[in-house]
Phi, psi and omega in degrees: 000317180298315180294322178297319179295317178299317180295320179296321179295315181292321177296317179297323179299311180298316181299315184287319178293324174304321185274318191240356184082168183293312182295330182273006180244125179255164176297327176296318177301316182295316179299318180295317180295324181281347182072034182233162176291144181304323182296335180293331179298317179291333178290320184271331186224136182273069175102165184292322183296313180291326175298318180297318178298313181297318181296320179291317178299323178294317178301317179294317179299316180293317180298318180294317180298316179297316182298317181289328180293338179285344183276158175294149181303331182262020179300144183291158176303324179294319179297318182291320179293319178299317181294324179293316178300315180296323181297316182288313179298326180296335179294329178294331178276318185277331182227062186298323181293318180295311183293321179295319179295317180300311182294320180297321181292317184281343178266351180290119183292340181274323184239349188280150174190138179275115185257127178270074179282171182304323179294319178294323180294323177295316178300313180297322180296319179296313181296320178295322177297320177296318180292325176298313179296326180291335178116015178295128180294331178227086185302325181294314179293319180292328176297319178298322178292314180296317179301315179295320180294320178293319177298315178298320177298317178296320178298318179300320179290327191258350187300114185299129178083350180219035183296141176256148173297153181293325188302309181293329177295314178297319181300319179297316179295318180294325177295321181301321183258013176054047182256131176299141183304324188285350177288164178069223179231082183297142181285348178205161187299320184241150176294158186306319184289346181257359179291142179281140176292153180299143180295140178282141179275000000 
């Protein structure tokens, strides 16, 4: 029952922030969407900021799990790592308000802090397992690098007024891990450096 209630709260958080943004979503709104008493939110989560982090990590964990489940059981480590990178970067495109709010909260020097909650730990365990299979000599250290690179990639996609296309961000990450462009779910048929320039008139 406790786990079901936590999941309902986190699901409601993502849904509401997707629609109204972080500032436009209150704990009362979340409780009503989850069908729970307002007091239960404070019992399960120590404030709105930590709830937002847990809810986003759960969304990322679920997206990653679904993406990997779509692959054949004998998919190569490169295929699985490519699909994982695409799954996380894709959240910045599919859930920009949630991801932008999450990144803003953890980067705020006054209120921000990266919390390793159970949802984040599940996400991290999957990524470390993928990196181990890929051949990383130190999966834990490489996970920290990949996590930072994915966060930076999401920031690049989401930065208001200076947004970058997904393709070059993805291309940089794929080069780091020596992954062919066609693996995963590429946002365009060819990588940016191989695109032909427009014909001159």
